[in-house]
C-alpha positions as CSV (number, residue, x, y, z in Angstrom):
1,M,54.3,-79.6,76.2
2,V,56.7,-82.3,75.1
3,P,56.3,-86.2,75.0
4,E,58.5,-88.2,74.9
5,R,57.3,-90.3,73.2
6,I,54.5,-91.2,71.0
7,E,53.1,-95.1,70.4
8,R,50.9,-97.4,69.3
9,E,50.1,-101.0,68.9
10,I,47.7,-102.7,65.7
11,L,46.6,-106.3,65.5
12,I,46.9,-107.3,62.2
13,E,45.5,-110.3,60.2
14,A,48.4,-112.3,59.2
15,P,51.0,-114.3,60.9
16,I,54.4,-112.6,62.4
17,D,56.7,-114.9,59.0
18,V,53.8,-114.1,56.7
19,D,56.0,-112.3,54.4
20,S,60.0,-112.0,54.1
21,V,62.7,-109.7,52.3
22,E,65.6,-109.4,51.6
23,I,67.7,-106.5,52.3
24,D,71.9,-106.0,53.9
25,L,70.2,-103.9,57.5
26,R,73.3,-103.0,59.4
27,P,73.6,-100.1,62.6
28,G,74.2,-96.9,60.7
29,G,72.3,-98.7,57.0
30,E,70.8,-94.8,55.7
31,A,67.5,-95.0,53.7
32,T,65.4,-92.2,53.6
33,F,61.7,-92.2,52.9
34,D,60.3,-89.3,50.8
35,W,56.4,-88.3,51.1
36,R,55.0,-85.7,48.1
37,E,53.6,-83.9,50.5
38,H,56.7,-84.1,53.4
39,G,59.7,-84.2,51.0
40,P,62.3,-86.6,52.7
41,A,63.4,-87.6,55.1
42,R,66.7,-89.4,56.3
43,A,67.2,-92.0,59.0
44,W,69.6,-94.9,59.5
45,V,69.2,-97.9,60.7
46,E,70.1,-98.4,64.8
47,R,69.2,-101.7,65.5
48,V,67.8,-105.6,63.0
49,E,67.0,-107.8,64.8
50,P,65.1,-110.0,62.3
51,P,61.4,-110.8,61.9
52,R,60.7,-109.7,65.7
53,N,62.3,-106.3,66.3
54,F,63.2,-102.7,63.9
55,A,65.1,-99.9,65.0
56,F,66.7,-96.6,63.3
57,R,66.9,-92.4,63.8
58,W,65.0,-90.2,60.9
59,V,65.7,-86.5,60.4
60,R,62.0,-85.4,58.5
61,A,63.7,-82.0,58.7
62,V,64.3,-80.9,55.2
63,G,67.9,-79.8,55.2
64,E,68.9,-81.2,59.1
65,E,71.4,-83.4,59.9
66,Q,71.6,-86.2,61.5
67,R,72.3,-85.8,64.8
68,K,71.0,-87.3,67.6
69,D,69.6,-84.3,69.4
70,S,68.1,-83.4,65.5
71,S,65.9,-87.6,65.5
72,T,64.0,-89.2,66.3
73,L,64.0,-93.3,67.1
74,V,61.4,-95.3,65.4
75,E,61.1,-98.6,67.1
76,F,59.3,-101.3,65.7
77,T,58.2,-104.9,67.6
78,L,56.2,-107.5,66.5
79,A,54.6,-110.9,67.9
80,A,52.7,-113.4,67.3
81,E,49.6,-113.7,68.8
82,G,47.7,-117.1,67.1
83,D,47.8,-116.1,63.2
84,H,47.7,-113.2,63.9
85,T,50.3,-110.2,64.5
86,R,50.9,-107.2,67.4
87,L,52.6,-104.3,65.2
88,R,54.2,-101.6,68.2
89,V,55.8,-98.9,67.1
90,V,57.8,-96.7,69.7
91,E,58.7,-93.1,68.9
92,S,60.9,-91.8,71.5
93,G,62.5,-88.8,71.6
94,F,61.3,-85.4,71.3
95,P,61.8,-83.6,74.7
96,E,66.1,-84.2,73.5
97,L,65.2,-82.2,69.6
98,A,68.0,-79.4,69.7
99,W,64.1,-77.7,68.3
100,S,62.0,-74.3,70.1
101,E,59.1,-75.8,72.1
102,D,56.7,-74.7,69.7
103,K,58.0,-77.6,67.1
104,K,58.8,-80.1,69.7
105,A,55.4,-79.8,70.0
106,R,54.4,-79.8,66.1
107,Y,56.3,-82.7,65.4
108,A,55.1,-84.9,68.0
109,A,51.7,-84.0,67.0
110,E,52.2,-84.7,63.9
111,N,54.2,-87.8,63.9
112,T,51.1,-89.5,66.2
113,Q,49.3,-88.5,63.3
114,G,51.2,-89.8,60.9
115,W,51.1,-93.1,62.5
116,Q,47.2,-92.9,63.0
117,L,47.0,-93.2,59.2
118,E,50.1,-94.7,58.0
119,L,49.2,-98.1,60.8
120,D,45.9,-97.7,59.3
121,E,46.9,-98.3,55.7
122,L,48.9,-100.9,56.4
123,R,46.6,-103.1,58.4
124,E,44.3,-102.5,56.0
125,Y,47.0,-102.8,53.1
126,V,47.7,-106.7,54.8
127,S,44.2,-107.9,54.5
128,K,43.7,-107.3,51.5
129,H,46.5,-108.6,49.8
130,V,47.7,-111.3,52.7
131,R,46.3,-114.2,52.3
132,P,45.5,-117.1,55.1
133,T,47.7,-120.1,54.2
134,P,45.3,-123.6,54.4
């Protein structure tokens, strides 16, 4: 069975405005993510609404053309909870991929595990590197 979406939510021990970056992010802007064990993944920005929302589509399969039916949509939403930040990640669009059902299901399972690992690493990084403001 191929899920429509993956959802993961974590609470980060830092306020929503703990840090900022200046990047020219615009809908249609391109990006490349690179992992030693997986290789490069191409992406393009769908939506930027600082500091609360960011969305991109990505093509993780190496050599796959950037199209809607070869990519999934990843949406990040940040919400303040006192001195903490709730981060919600939703990746959707697995059934629409132009792949076999087995390949779609495998991809969704890999990404489910991947988001678990990546967000746990993010929470650990923030807990070690972000100091509460006095």
